[in-house]
LUMTOR-690447 format. One record per residue: residue in one letter; x, y, z of N, C-alpha, C, O in turn. Coordinates in steps of 0.2 Angstrom, whole numbers, plus 5000, padded with zeros to 4 digits. Example, Ala and Ser with C-alpha at 12.3 -4.5 7.8 and 13.67 -1.06 7.14 Angstrom:
// LUMTOR-690447
<node residu="a" n_xx="5066" n_yy="4972" n_zz="5039" ca_xx="5062" ca_yy="4978" ca_zz="5039" c_xx="5066" c_yy="4984" c_zz="5039" o_xx="5071" o_yy="4983" o_zz="5042"/>
<node residu="s" n_xx="5064" n_yy="4989" n_zz="5035" ca_xx="5068" ca_yy="4995" ca_zz="5036" c_xx="5064" c_yy="5000" c_zz="5039" o_xx="5067" o_yy="5006" o_zz="5040"/>
This chain:
// LUMTOR-690447
<node residu="m" n_xx="4927" n_yy="4835" n_zz="4916" ca_xx="4929" ca_yy="4830" ca_zz="4918" c_xx="4923" c_yy="4825" c_zz="4920" o_xx="4920" o_yy="4826" o_zz="4925"/>
<node residu="e" n_xx="4922" n_yy="4821" n_zz="4918" ca_xx="4920" ca_yy="4816" ca_zz="4923" c_xx="4919" c_yy="4810" c_zz="4927" o_xx="4922" o_yy="4805" o_zz="4925"/>
<node residu="k" n_xx="4915" n_yy="4811" n_zz="4933" ca_xx="4918" ca_yy="4803" ca_zz="4937" c_xx="4917" c_yy="4799" c_zz="4936" o_xx="4914" o_yy="4799" o_zz="4931"/>
<node residu="i" n_xx="4917" n_yy="4794" n_zz="4940" ca_xx="4912" ca_yy="4789" ca_zz="4941" c_xx="4915" c_yy="4783" c_zz="4949" o_xx="4921" o_yy="4780" o_zz="4949"/>
<node residu="i" n_xx="4911" n_yy="4783" n_zz="4953" ca_xx="4913" ca_yy="4779" ca_zz="4957" c_xx="4911" c_yy="4768" c_zz="4954" o_xx="4906" o_yy="4766" o_zz="4951"/>
<node residu="l" n_xx="4917" n_yy="4766" n_zz="4957" ca_xx="4915" ca_yy="4760" ca_zz="4952" c_xx="4913" c_yy="4754" c_zz="4957" o_xx="4916" o_yy="4755" o_zz="4963"/>
<node residu="d" n_xx="4908" n_yy="4749" n_zz="4956" ca_xx="4907" ca_yy="4743" ca_zz="4961" c_xx="4913" c_yy="4741" c_zz="4961" o_xx="4918" o_yy="4743" o_zz="4958"/>
<node residu="t" n_xx="4912" n_yy="4735" n_zz="4965" ca_xx="4916" ca_yy="4730" ca_zz="4965" c_xx="4914" c_yy="4725" c_zz="4960" o_xx="4918" o_yy="4721" o_zz="4959"/>
<node residu="n" n_xx="4909" n_yy="4725" n_zz="4956" ca_xx="4904" ca_yy="4718" ca_zz="4953" c_xx="4908" c_yy="4723" c_zz="4948" o_xx="4908" o_yy="4719" o_zz="4943"/>
<node residu="i" n_xx="4911" n_yy="4728" n_zz="4946" ca_xx="4915" ca_yy="4729" ca_zz="4939" c_xx="4924" c_yy="4730" c_zz="4936" o_xx="4927" o_yy="4731" o_zz="4930"/>
<node residu="l" n_xx="4925" n_yy="4730" n_zz="4944" ca_xx="4931" ca_yy="4728" ca_zz="4945" c_xx="4932" c_yy="4721" c_zz="4943" o_xx="4936" o_yy="4719" o_zz="4938"/>
<node residu="i" n_xx="4928" n_yy="4716" n_zz="4948" ca_xx="4927" ca_yy="4712" ca_zz="4944" c_xx="4929" c_yy="4711" c_zz="4937" o_xx="4934" o_yy="4707" o_zz="4937"/>
<node residu="e" n_xx="4927" n_yy="4715" n_zz="4931" ca_xx="4923" ca_yy="4711" ca_zz="4926" c_xx="4928" c_yy="4713" c_zz="4923" o_xx="4932" o_yy="4709" o_zz="4920"/>
<node residu="i" n_xx="4930" n_yy="4719" n_zz="4923" ca_xx="4938" ca_yy="4723" ca_zz="4922" c_xx="4942" c_yy="4717" c_zz="4924" o_xx="4946" o_yy="4717" o_zz="4919"/>
<node residu="l" n_xx="4943" n_yy="4713" n_zz="4927" ca_xx="4948" ca_yy="4709" ca_zz="4929" c_xx="4949" c_yy="4704" c_zz="4924" o_xx="4954" o_yy="4702" o_zz="4922"/>
<node residu="k" n_xx="4938" n_yy="4702" n_zz="4923" ca_xx="4942" ca_yy="4696" ca_zz="4917" c_xx="4944" c_yy="4698" c_zz="4909" o_xx="4945" o_yy="4694" o_zz="4905"/>
<node residu="n" n_xx="4943" n_yy="4707" n_zz="4910" ca_xx="4945" ca_yy="4707" ca_zz="4903" c_xx="4938" c_yy="4707" c_zz="4901" o_xx="4936" o_yy="4708" o_zz="4895"/>
<node residu="n" n_xx="4935" n_yy="4706" n_zz="4904" ca_xx="4928" ca_yy="4708" ca_zz="4898" c_xx="4927" c_yy="4717" c_zz="4896" o_xx="4927" o_yy="4722" o_zz="4901"/>
<node residu="q" n_xx="4926" n_yy="4718" n_zz="4888" ca_xx="4928" ca_yy="4723" ca_zz="4886" c_xx="4923" c_yy="4727" c_zz="4886" o_xx="4923" o_yy="4733" o_zz="4889"/>
<node residu="t" n_xx="4919" n_yy="4726" n_zz="4884" ca_xx="4909" ca_yy="4730" ca_zz="4885" c_xx="4910" c_yy="4737" c_zz="4890" o_xx="4909" o_yy="4743" o_zz="4890"/>
<node residu="t" n_xx="4914" n_yy="4730" n_zz="4898" ca_xx="4916" ca_yy="4736" ca_zz="4903" c_xx="4919" c_yy="4737" c_zz="4902" o_xx="4918" o_yy="4738" o_zz="4908"/>
<node residu="i" n_xx="4926" n_yy="4737" n_zz="4900" ca_xx="4928" ca_yy="4739" ca_zz="4901" c_xx="4927" c_yy="4748" c_zz="4896" o_xx="4928" o_yy="4754" o_zz="4898"/>
<node residu="d" n_xx="4925" n_yy="4746" n_zz="4890" ca_xx="4923" ca_yy="4753" ca_zz="4887" c_xx="4917" c_yy="4754" c_zz="4889" o_xx="4913" o_yy="4752" o_zz="4884"/>
<node residu="k" n_xx="4914" n_yy="4756" n_zz="4893" ca_xx="4911" ca_yy="4757" ca_zz="4897" c_xx="4915" c_yy="4766" c_zz="4903" o_xx="4915" o_yy="4773" o_zz="4903"/>
<node residu="v" n_xx="4918" n_yy="4759" n_zz="4907" ca_xx="4924" ca_yy="4764" ca_zz="4913" c_xx="4925" c_yy="4769" c_zz="4907" o_xx="4924" o_yy="4775" o_zz="4908"/>
<node residu="e" n_xx="4928" n_yy="4766" n_zz="4903" ca_xx="4934" ca_yy="4772" ca_zz="4898" c_xx="4934" c_yy="4776" c_zz="4897" o_xx="4938" o_yy="4781" o_zz="4899"/>
<node residu="q" n_xx="4922" n_yy="4777" n_zz="4893" ca_xx="4918" ca_yy="4783" ca_zz="4894" c_xx="4922" c_yy="4788" c_zz="4901" o_xx="4927" o_yy="4790" o_zz="4899"/>
<node residu="y" n_xx="4921" n_yy="4790" n_zz="4909" ca_xx="4923" ca_yy="4794" ca_zz="4914" c_xx="4934" c_yy="4795" c_zz="4912" o_xx="4939" o_yy="4792" o_zz="4910"/>
<node residu="s" n_xx="4932" n_yy="4801" n_zz="4916" ca_xx="4938" ca_yy="4803" ca_zz="4911" c_xx="4941" c_yy="4802" c_zz="4920" o_xx="4947" o_yy="4801" o_zz="4919"/>
<node residu="e" n_xx="4941" n_yy="4801" n_zz="4925" ca_xx="4941" ca_yy="4802" ca_zz="4934" c_xx="4936" c_yy="4793" c_zz="4936" o_xx="4931" o_yy="4792" o_zz="4934"/>
<node residu="h" n_xx="4939" n_yy="4789" n_zz="4940" ca_xx="4940" ca_yy="4784" ca_zz="4939" c_xx="4941" c_yy="4783" c_zz="4946" o_xx="4947" o_yy="4782" o_zz="4947"/>
<node residu="y" n_xx="4935" n_yy="4782" n_zz="4951" ca_xx="4936" ca_yy="4781" ca_zz="4960" c_xx="4935" c_yy="4773" c_zz="4964" o_xx="4932" o_yy="4770" o_zz="4960"/>
<node residu="i" n_xx="4935" n_yy="4771" n_zz="4968" ca_xx="4931" ca_yy="4767" ca_zz="4972" c_xx="4930" c_yy="4766" c_zz="4981" o_xx="4936" o_yy="4767" o_zz="4984"/>
<node residu="s" n_xx="4927" n_yy="4764" n_zz="4982" ca_xx="4924" ca_yy="4764" ca_zz="4989" c_xx="4931" c_yy="4762" c_zz="4991" o_xx="4934" o_yy="4760" o_zz="4987"/>
<node residu="s" n_xx="4936" n_yy="4763" n_zz="4999" ca_xx="4941" ca_yy="4758" ca_zz="5002" c_xx="4937" c_yy="4753" c_zz="5004" o_xx="4941" o_yy="4750" o_zz="5007"/>
<node residu="i" n_xx="4931" n_yy="4751" n_zz="5004" ca_xx="4926" ca_yy="4745" ca_zz="5006" c_xx="4927" c_yy="4740" c_zz="4997" o_xx="4929" o_yy="4734" o_zz="4995"/>
<node residu="t" n_xx="4925" n_yy="4744" n_zz="4994" ca_xx="4928" ca_yy="4741" ca_zz="4987" c_xx="4935" c_yy="4737" c_zz="4986" o_xx="4936" o_yy="4733" o_zz="4983"/>
<node residu="k" n_xx="4939" n_yy="4741" n_zz="4990" ca_xx="4946" ca_yy="4737" ca_zz="4991" c_xx="4948" c_yy="4734" c_zz="4993" o_xx="4953" o_yy="4732" o_zz="4992"/>
<node residu="m" n_xx="4943" n_yy="4732" n_zz="5000" ca_xx="4941" ca_yy="4725" ca_zz="5002" c_xx="4939" c_yy="4722" c_zz="5003" o_xx="4939" o_yy="4718" o_zz="5007"/>
<node residu="e" n_xx="4934" n_yy="4722" n_zz="4999" ca_xx="4927" ca_yy="4716" ca_zz="4994" c_xx="4934" c_yy="4712" c_zz="4991" o_xx="4935" o_yy="4707" o_zz="4994"/>
<node residu="l" n_xx="4939" n_yy="4715" n_zz="4986" ca_xx="4943" ca_yy="4711" ca_zz="4983" c_xx="4947" c_yy="4708" c_zz="4983" o_xx="4948" o_yy="4703" o_zz="4980"/>
<node residu="y" n_xx="4953" n_yy="4713" n_zz="4991" ca_xx="4954" ca_yy="4707" ca_zz="4996" c_xx="4953" c_yy="4702" c_zz="4998" o_xx="4957" o_yy="4698" o_zz="4999"/>
<node residu="y" n_xx="4948" n_yy="4700" n_zz="5000" ca_xx="4945" ca_yy="4697" ca_zz="5005" c_xx="4945" c_yy="4692" c_zz="4997" o_xx="4950" o_yy="4688" o_zz="4996"/>
<node residu="g" n_xx="4942" n_yy="4693" n_zz="4993" ca_xx="4939" ca_yy="4689" ca_zz="4988" c_xx="4948" c_yy="4684" c_zz="4985" o_xx="4948" o_yy="4678" o_zz="4984"/>
<node residu="a" n_xx="4953" n_yy="4687" n_zz="4984" ca_xx="4956" ca_yy="4684" ca_zz="4981" c_xx="4958" c_yy="4677" c_zz="4984" o_xx="4958" o_yy="4676" o_zz="4990"/>
<node residu="f" n_xx="4960" n_yy="4672" n_zz="4979" ca_xx="4963" ca_yy="4664" ca_zz="4980" c_xx="4969" c_yy="4666" c_zz="4986" o_xx="4969" o_yy="4666" o_zz="4992"/>
<node residu="n" n_xx="4973" n_yy="4668" n_zz="4980" ca_xx="4979" ca_yy="4668" ca_zz="4987" c_xx="4984" c_yy="4676" c_zz="4986" o_xx="4982" o_yy="4681" o_zz="4984"/>
<node residu="k" n_xx="4988" n_yy="4674" n_zz="4989" ca_xx="4994" ca_yy="4682" ca_zz="4989" c_xx="4995" c_yy="4684" c_zz="4982" o_xx="4994" o_yy="4690" o_zz="4980"/>
<node residu="q" n_xx="4997" n_yy="4679" n_zz="4978" ca_xx="5001" ca_yy="4683" ca_zz="4972" c_xx="4995" c_yy="4684" c_zz="4971" o_xx="4996" o_yy="4690" o_zz="4971"/>
<node residu="e" n_xx="4987" n_yy="4683" n_zz="4968" ca_xx="4981" ca_yy="4685" ca_zz="4968" c_xx="4981" c_yy="4693" c_zz="4970" o_xx="4980" o_yy="4698" o_zz="4967"/>
<node residu="t" n_xx="4983" n_yy="4692" n_zz="4982" ca_xx="4982" ca_yy="4698" ca_zz="4981" c_xx="4987" c_yy="4704" c_zz="4977" o_xx="4985" o_yy="4708" o_zz="4973"/>
<node residu="q" n_xx="4993" n_yy="4702" n_zz="4981" ca_xx="4999" ca_yy="4706" ca_zz="4975" c_xx="4994" c_yy="4709" c_zz="4966" o_xx="4995" o_yy="4715" o_zz="4964"/>
<node residu="k" n_xx="4991" n_yy="4706" n_zz="4963" ca_xx="4989" ca_yy="4705" ca_zz="4958" c_xx="4983" c_yy="4710" c_zz="4957" o_xx="4982" o_yy="4714" o_zz="4952"/>
<node residu="i" n_xx="4977" n_yy="4710" n_zz="4966" ca_xx="4975" ca_yy="4716" ca_zz="4963" c_xx="4977" c_yy="4721" c_zz="4968" o_xx="4973" o_yy="4725" o_zz="4969"/>
<node residu="k" n_xx="4983" n_yy="4721" n_zz="4971" ca_xx="4984" ca_yy="4728" ca_zz="4973" c_xx="4989" c_yy="4729" c_zz="4968" o_xx="4987" o_yy="4724" o_zz="4965"/>
<node residu="r" n_xx="4991" n_yy="4730" n_zz="4966" ca_xx="4994" ca_yy="4733" ca_zz="4957" c_xx="4989" c_yy="4737" c_zz="4953" o_xx="4990" o_yy="4743" o_zz="4950"/>
<node residu="f" n_xx="4984" n_yy="4735" n_zz="4952" ca_xx="4980" ca_yy="4735" ca_zz="4949" c_xx="4973" c_yy="4740" c_zz="4953" o_xx="4969" o_yy="4744" o_zz="4951"/>
<node residu="l" n_xx="4974" n_yy="4738" n_zz="4957" ca_xx="4969" ca_yy="4743" ca_zz="4963" c_xx="4972" c_yy="4750" c_zz="4962" o_xx="4969" o_yy="4755" o_zz="4963"/>
<node residu="e" n_xx="4980" n_yy="4750" n_zz="4960" ca_xx="4986" ca_yy="4758" ca_zz="4959" c_xx="4982" c_yy="4763" c_zz="4951" o_xx="4983" o_yy="4768" o_zz="4948"/>
<node residu="l" n_xx="4978" n_yy="4758" n_zz="4951" ca_xx="4975" ca_yy="4764" ca_zz="4944" c_xx="4969" c_yy="4769" c_zz="4945" o_xx="4968" o_yy="4774" o_zz="4941"/>
<node residu="f" n_xx="4964" n_yy="4765" n_zz="4952" ca_xx="4960" ca_yy="4767" ca_zz="4955" c_xx="4958" c_yy="4776" c_zz="4960" o_xx="4961" o_yy="4774" o_zz="4965"/>
<node residu="k" n_xx="4957" n_yy="4781" n_zz="4961" ca_xx="4955" ca_yy="4784" ca_zz="4965" c_xx="4951" c_yy="4784" c_zz="4972" o_xx="4946" o_yy="4787" o_zz="4973"/>
<node residu="v" n_xx="4954" n_yy="4780" n_zz="4977" ca_xx="4953" ca_yy="4775" ca_zz="4984" c_xx="4948" c_yy="4783" c_zz="4990" o_xx="4950" o_yy="4788" o_zz="4993"/>
<node residu="i" n_xx="4941" n_yy="4781" n_zz="4989" ca_xx="4939" ca_yy="4785" ca_zz="4994" c_xx="4940" c_yy="4784" c_zz="5001" o_xx="4935" o_yy="4784" o_zz="5003"/>
<node residu="e" n_xx="4943" n_yy="4784" n_zz="5003" ca_xx="4943" ca_yy="4782" ca_zz="5014" c_xx="4938" c_yy="4784" c_zz="5013" o_xx="4936" o_yy="4788" o_zz="5009"/>
<node residu="l" n_xx="4935" n_yy="4779" n_zz="5020" ca_xx="4929" ca_yy="4778" ca_zz="5024" c_xx="4931" c_yy="4785" c_zz="5028" o_xx="4937" o_yy="4788" o_zz="5030"/>
<node residu="n" n_xx="4926" n_yy="4787" n_zz="5029" ca_xx="4929" ca_yy="4793" ca_zz="5036" c_xx="4920" c_yy="4796" c_zz="5038" o_xx="4915" o_yy="4794" o_zz="5035"/>
<node residu="e" n_xx="4920" n_yy="4802" n_zz="5045" ca_xx="4914" ca_yy="4799" ca_zz="5049" c_xx="4909" c_yy="4802" c_zz="5045" o_xx="4904" o_yy="4800" o_zz="5047"/>
<node residu="t" n_xx="4909" n_yy="4806" n_zz="5041" ca_xx="4903" ca_yy="4806" ca_zz="5038" c_xx="4898" c_yy="4801" c_zz="5036" o_xx="4892" o_yy="4800" o_zz="5037"/>
<node residu="i" n_xx="4904" n_yy="4797" n_zz="5031" ca_xx="4900" ca_yy="4793" ca_zz="5028" c_xx="4897" c_yy="4786" c_zz="5030" o_xx="4893" o_yy="4783" o_zz="5027"/>
<node residu="s" n_xx="4901" n_yy="4785" n_zz="5039" ca_xx="4896" ca_yy="4781" ca_zz="5039" c_xx="4894" c_yy="4782" c_zz="5043" o_xx="4893" o_yy="4777" o_zz="5047"/>
<node residu="e" n_xx="4891" n_yy="4791" n_zz="5047" ca_xx="4883" ca_yy="4795" ca_zz="5048" c_xx="4877" c_yy="4791" c_zz="5044" o_xx="4872" o_yy="4788" o_zz="5046"/>
<node residu="i" n_xx="4880" n_yy="4790" n_zz="5035" ca_xx="4877" ca_yy="4789" ca_zz="5031" c_xx="4876" c_yy="4783" c_zz="5031" o_xx="4872" o_yy="4781" o_zz="5035"/>
<node residu="a" n_xx="4878" n_yy="4780" n_zz="5028" ca_xx="4878" ca_yy="4774" ca_zz="5028" c_xx="4874" c_yy="4769" c_zz="5035" o_xx="4871" o_yy="4764" o_zz="5034"/>
<node residu="t" n_xx="4874" n_yy="4773" n_zz="5041" ca_xx="4872" ca_yy="4770" ca_zz="5046" c_xx="4865" c_yy="4771" c_zz="5047" o_xx="4861" o_yy="4768" o_zz="5051"/>
<node residu="n" n_xx="4862" n_yy="4778" n_zz="5042" ca_xx="4854" ca_yy="4781" ca_zz="5041" c_xx="4852" c_yy="4776" c_zz="5036" o_xx="4847" o_yy="4773" o_zz="5038"/>
<node residu="l" n_xx="4856" n_yy="4773" n_zz="5030" ca_xx="4853" ca_yy="4767" ca_zz="5025" c_xx="4851" c_yy="4762" c_zz="5028" o_xx="4845" o_yy="4759" o_zz="5029"/>
<node residu="i" n_xx="4857" n_yy="4761" n_zz="5031" ca_xx="4854" ca_yy="4751" ca_zz="5036" c_xx="4847" c_yy="4755" c_zz="5042" o_xx="4842" o_yy="4752" o_zz="5043"/>
<node residu="y" n_xx="4850" n_yy="4759" n_zz="5045" ca_xx="4842" ca_yy="4759" ca_zz="5048" c_xx="4836" c_yy="4760" c_zz="5044" o_xx="4831" o_yy="4757" o_zz="5046"/>
<node residu="k" n_xx="4837" n_yy="4764" n_zz="5038" ca_xx="4829" ca_yy="4766" ca_zz="5032" c_xx="4834" c_yy="4757" c_zz="5029" o_xx="4836" o_yy="4755" o_zz="5035"/>
<node residu="y" n_xx="4835" n_yy="4753" n_zz="5025" ca_xx="4835" ca_yy="4750" ca_zz="5022" c_xx="4837" c_yy="4744" c_zz="5024" o_xx="4835" o_yy="4739" o_zz="5020"/>
<node residu="a" n_xx="4841" n_yy="4742" n_zz="5033" ca_xx="4841" ca_yy="4735" ca_zz="5030" c_xx="4831" c_yy="4729" c_zz="5029" o_xx="4827" o_yy="4726" o_zz="5026"/>
<node residu="k" n_xx="4832" n_yy="4731" n_zz="5034" ca_xx="4824" ca_yy="4728" ca_zz="5035" c_xx="4819" c_yy="4726" c_zz="5027" o_xx="4816" o_yy="4721" o_zz="5025"/>
<node residu="s" n_xx="4819" n_yy="4734" n_zz="5023" ca_xx="4815" ca_yy="4733" ca_zz="5019" c_xx="4819" c_yy="4730" c_zz="5014" o_xx="4817" o_yy="4725" o_zz="5011"/>
<node residu="h" n_xx="4823" n_yy="4732" n_zz="5013" ca_xx="4826" ca_yy="4730" ca_zz="5006" c_xx="4835" c_yy="4723" c_zz="5004" o_xx="4838" o_yy="4722" o_zz="4999"/>
<node residu="n" n_xx="4836" n_yy="4720" n_zz="5011" ca_xx="4843" ca_yy="4716" ca_zz="5013" c_xx="4847" c_yy="4722" c_zz="5013" o_xx="4853" o_yy="4721" o_zz="5014"/>
<node residu="l" n_xx="4846" n_yy="4729" n_zz="5012" ca_xx="4852" ca_yy="4730" ca_zz="5013" c_xx="4860" c_yy="4730" c_zz="5015" o_xx="4861" o_yy="4735" o_zz="5019"/>
<node residu="d" n_xx="4866" n_yy="4727" n_zz="5013" ca_xx="4868" ca_yy="4726" ca_zz="5018" c_xx="4875" c_yy="4727" c_zz="5020" o_xx="4878" o_yy="4723" o_zz="5017"/>
<node residu="i" n_xx="4881" n_yy="4730" n_zz="5024" ca_xx="4886" ca_yy="4733" ca_zz="5028" c_xx="4887" c_yy="4736" c_zz="5020" o_xx="4883" o_yy="4739" o_zz="5017"/>
<node residu="p" n_xx="4894" n_yy="4733" n_zz="5017" ca_xx="4896" ca_yy="4732" ca_zz="5011" c_xx="4891" c_yy="4737" c_zz="5008" o_xx="4889" o_yy="4741" o_zz="5012"/>
<node residu="d" n_xx="4890" n_yy="4736" n_zz="5003" ca_xx="4885" ca_yy="4739" ca_zz="4998" c_xx="4881" c_yy="4746" c_zz="5003" o_xx="4881" o_yy="4750" o_zz="5000"/>
<node residu="s" n_xx="4878" n_yy="4747" n_zz="5009" ca_xx="4877" ca_yy="4750" ca_zz="5013" c_xx="4882" c_yy="4757" c_zz="5013" o_xx="4879" o_yy="4762" o_zz="5015"/>
<node residu="l" n_xx="4889" n_yy="4756" n_zz="5013" ca_xx="4893" ca_yy="4759" ca_zz="5015" c_xx="4897" c_yy="4763" c_zz="5009" o_xx="4899" o_yy="4769" o_zz="5009"/>
<node residu="i" n_xx="4898" n_yy="4758" n_zz="5003" ca_xx="4898" ca_yy="4758" ca_zz="4995" c_xx="4891" c_yy="4765" c_zz="4993" o_xx="4890" o_yy="4768" o_zz="4988"/>
<node residu="a" n_xx="4889" n_yy="4764" n_zz="4996" ca_xx="4880" ca_yy="4769" ca_zz="4994" c_xx="4882" c_yy="4774" c_zz="4995" o_xx="4881" o_yy="4779" o_zz="4991"/>
<node residu="a" n_xx="4886" n_yy="4774" n_zz="5004" ca_xx="4887" ca_yy="4784" ca_zz="5007" c_xx="4892" c_yy="4785" c_zz="5004" o_xx="4893" o_yy="4791" o_zz="5004"/>
<node residu="t" n_xx="4896" n_yy="4780" n_zz="5002" ca_xx="4904" ca_yy="4787" ca_zz="4996" c_xx="4899" c_yy="4788" c_zz="4991" o_xx="4897" o_yy="4794" o_zz="4991"/>
<node residu="s" n_xx="4896" n_yy="4785" n_zz="4985" ca_xx="4895" ca_yy="4790" ca_zz="4982" c_xx="4889" c_yy="4795" c_zz="4984" o_xx="4889" o_yy="4801" o_zz="4981"/>
<node residu="l" n_xx="4883" n_yy="4795" n_zz="4990" ca_xx="4880" ca_yy="4799" ca_zz="4993" c_xx="4886" c_yy="4803" c_zz="4994" o_xx="4885" o_yy="4809" o_zz="4992"/>
<node residu="y" n_xx="4891" n_yy="4803" n_zz="4995" ca_xx="4897" ca_yy="4807" ca_zz="5002" c_xx="4899" c_yy="4815" c_zz="4993" o_xx="4899" o_yy="4821" o_zz="4992"/>
<node residu="a" n_xx="4900" n_yy="4809" n_zz="4990" ca_xx="4904" ca_yy="4814" ca_zz="4985" c_xx="4902" c_yy="4814" c_zz="4977" o_xx="4906" o_yy="4814" o_zz="4972"/>
<node residu="n" n_xx="4893" n_yy="4815" n_zz="4978" ca_xx="4890" ca_yy="4815" ca_zz="4973" c_xx="4895" c_yy="4815" c_zz="4968" o_xx="4899" o_yy="4819" o_zz="4965"/>
<node residu="i" n_xx="4895" n_yy="4807" n_zz="4966" ca_xx="4897" ca_yy="4804" ca_zz="4960" c_xx="4893" c_yy="4794" c_zz="4960" o_xx="4892" o_yy="4789" o_zz="4964"/>
<node residu="e" n_xx="4891" n_yy="4797" n_zz="4950" ca_xx="4886" ca_yy="4794" ca_zz="4950" c_xx="4892" c_yy="4785" c_zz="4953" o_xx="4898" o_yy="4785" o_zz="4954"/>
<node residu="l" n_xx="4887" n_yy="4779" n_zz="4953" ca_xx="4889" ca_yy="4774" ca_zz="4951" c_xx="4888" c_yy="4770" c_zz="4950" o_xx="4882" o_yy="4768" o_zz="4949"/>
<node residu="f" n_xx="4894" n_yy="4767" n_zz="4948" ca_xx="4894" ca_yy="4758" ca_zz="4941" c_xx="4891" c_yy="4752" c_zz="4947" o_xx="4894" o_yy="4749" o_zz="4951"/>
<node residu="t" n_xx="4884" n_yy="4752" n_zz="4945" ca_xx="4887" ca_yy="4743" ca_zz="4944" c_xx="4882" c_yy="4739" c_zz="4941" o_xx="4876" o_yy="4742" o_zz="4939"/>
<node residu="y" n_xx="4882" n_yy="4735" n_zz="4939" ca_xx="4880" ca_yy="4728" ca_zz="4938" c_xx="4874" c_yy="4725" c_zz="4941" o_xx="4873" o_yy="4719" o_zz="4939"/>
<node residu="n" n_xx="4870" n_yy="4729" n_zz="4948" ca_xx="4868" ca_yy="4726" ca_zz="4953" c_xx="4864" c_yy="4731" c_zz="4956" o_xx="4865" o_yy="4731" o_zz="4962"/>
<node residu="t" n_xx="4862" n_yy="4734" n_zz="4954" ca_xx="4858" ca_yy="4740" ca_zz="4954" c_xx="4853" c_yy="4738" c_zz="4959" o_xx="4851" o_yy="4742" o_zz="4963"/>
<node residu="k" n_xx="4850" n_yy="4731" n_zz="4958" ca_xx="4846" ca_yy="4731" ca_zz="4964" c_xx="4846" c_yy="4731" c_zz="4970" o_xx="4841" o_yy="4733" o_zz="4973"/>
<node residu="d" n_xx="4851" n_yy="4730" n_zz="4973" ca_xx="4856" ca_yy="4730" ca_zz="4981" c_xx="4856" c_yy="4739" c_zz="4980" o_xx="4860" o_yy="4741" o_zz="4984"/>
<node residu="f" n_xx="4854" n_yy="4743" n_zz="4975" ca_xx="4856" ca_yy="4750" ca_zz="4977" c_xx="4850" c_yy="4754" c_zz="4973" o_xx="4848" o_yy="4759" o_zz="4976"/>
<node residu="k" n_xx="4849" n_yy="4753" n_zz="4971" ca_xx="4839" ca_yy="4757" ca_zz="4965" c_xx="4833" c_yy="4761" c_zz="4971" o_xx="4830" o_yy="4766" o_zz="4969"/>
<node residu="f" n_xx="4834" n_yy="4758" n_zz="4977" ca_xx="4827" ca_yy="4760" ca_zz="4981" c_xx="4832" c_yy="4765" c_zz="4986" o_xx="4829" o_yy="4769" o_zz="4989"/>
<node residu="i" n_xx="4839" n_yy="4766" n_zz="4987" ca_xx="4840" ca_yy="4772" ca_zz="4991" c_xx="4840" c_yy="4779" c_zz="4987" o_xx="4844" o_yy="4782" o_zz="4984"/>
<node residu="d" n_xx="4835" n_yy="4780" n_zz="4989" ca_xx="4835" ca_yy="4789" ca_zz="4989" c_xx="4841" c_yy="4793" c_zz="4988" o_xx="4846" o_yy="4793" o_zz="4992"/>
<node residu="n" n_xx="4841" n_yy="4797" n_zz="4983" ca_xx="4845" ca_yy="4803" ca_zz="4980" c_xx="4856" c_yy="4798" c_zz="4977" o_xx="4862" o_yy="4799" o_zz="4975"/>
<node residu="i" n_xx="4851" n_yy="4794" n_zz="4978" ca_xx="4859" ca_yy="4790" ca_zz="4972" c_xx="4860" c_yy="4789" c_zz="4964" o_xx="4856" o_yy="4786" o_zz="4960"/>
<node residu="n" n_xx="4863" n_yy="4792" n_zz="4963" ca_xx="4862" ca_yy="4789" ca_zz="4956" c_xx="4870" c_yy="4783" c_zz="4952" o_xx="4876" o_yy="4783" o_zz="4953"/>
<node residu="l" n_xx="4864" n_yy="4779" n_zz="4949" ca_xx="4865" ca_yy="4774" ca_zz="4947" c_xx="4868" c_yy="4776" c_zz="4939" o_xx="4866" o_yy="4780" o_zz="4935"/>
<node residu="s" n_xx="4873" n_yy="4771" n_zz="4938" ca_xx="4874" ca_yy="4772" ca_zz="4927" c_xx="4874" c_yy="4759" c_zz="4931" o_xx="4875" o_yy="4755" o_zz="4935"/>
<node residu="t" n_xx="4874" n_yy="4760" n_zz="4921" ca_xx="4873" ca_yy="4755" ca_zz="4925" c_xx="4877" c_yy="4746" c_zz="4915" o_xx="4877" o_yy="4740" o_zz="4916"/>
């Protein structure tokens, strides 16, 4: 049983019905997202109707909620990479979720994560 954490850009592609992305995601048996990804999608919604559509869509995924350990990992990532690689807070939390759960992160924005030690990325 293979697990994967999906970055926000992957969920956006699924919502756009990008068949290549859907096919790639379907190769995995368990699909996770960070609670940050959930927040980013709600934040980017155009209106209440789209927010409701996103809410129903997100029910398809297992959400890994933030906890103290994820927060500590993200803080260390910000300390280490914010200035040298422009790592932002949402991406640090998504990366920290992947590291904490020891689950591969599927993203199309590898440049945002590839410099992080021990992160396992799928593209």
